[in-house]
N, C-alpha and C positions, 0 to 999 in steps of 0.2 A: 203781345201784338197790339198795335194801335193804329188808328187812322188819324192823320193830322191834315188840317186844311192848309194847303200850300199852293198859292197861285204863282204866276210867273215872277212876281216881285219878291216873294218870300221863299221860294223853292231852294235857292242856293244857300240861304242861311240855315234852313232846316237840314240840308244835306251836309253842311259843315259840322253842325252839332252832332249829327249821326256819325260822322267820321271820328270825331273826338271821343265819343262814347262807344265806338265800335259796334254800332247798331247797323242792321242790314235793312235796306229799302227793298221790299219784296214786290211792290206794285206801284206803278206811277199812273196817275190819271190827271186830267187837266186841272182839277182843283183840289186833289187830295193825294197823299202818299200813304201807303201802308208800310209800317215799320215793325221789324222784329228786333227785340233787345233781350239779352240774357245777362245775368250777373247777380251780384248780391242785392239785397233789398235797398241798401243805401244808394247804390249806383242807379238803380231803376227809379227810385223816388226823385233823385236829383234830375234825371233825364226827363221825367214826366213834368216836373215843375217848369223846366225850360220849354217843353212842348206845349204846355198850357197857354203860353203867350200867343201861340199860333191858332189854337183851337183844336182840341181833341174831339173828334166826332164819335169814335168807337174805341173801347179799351177792353182787353181781356188779359187778366193776370192768372197764371196757373199756380203760383206758389212753388214750393220745393218739389222737385221731381228727381227720382233716382232710379237707376237700372243696375242690375247685377251684371258683372262681366261674364261673358260666355267662357266655358272651360274648354 
């Protein structure tokens, strides 16, 4: 999960990058977007490098998470 600065001029570019990486925009505010992304470490690192150009205001990384299947 991360928050990225995105005003009316940069919002469409951030949204296009999210589409390419299959990231989900979970909250839209006038000057920020909250984004959820899942995947391997390489994918997430590349995505974060692109988002760094816009300005990441908050970032939370959980690492690997696994759950057993219910029987």
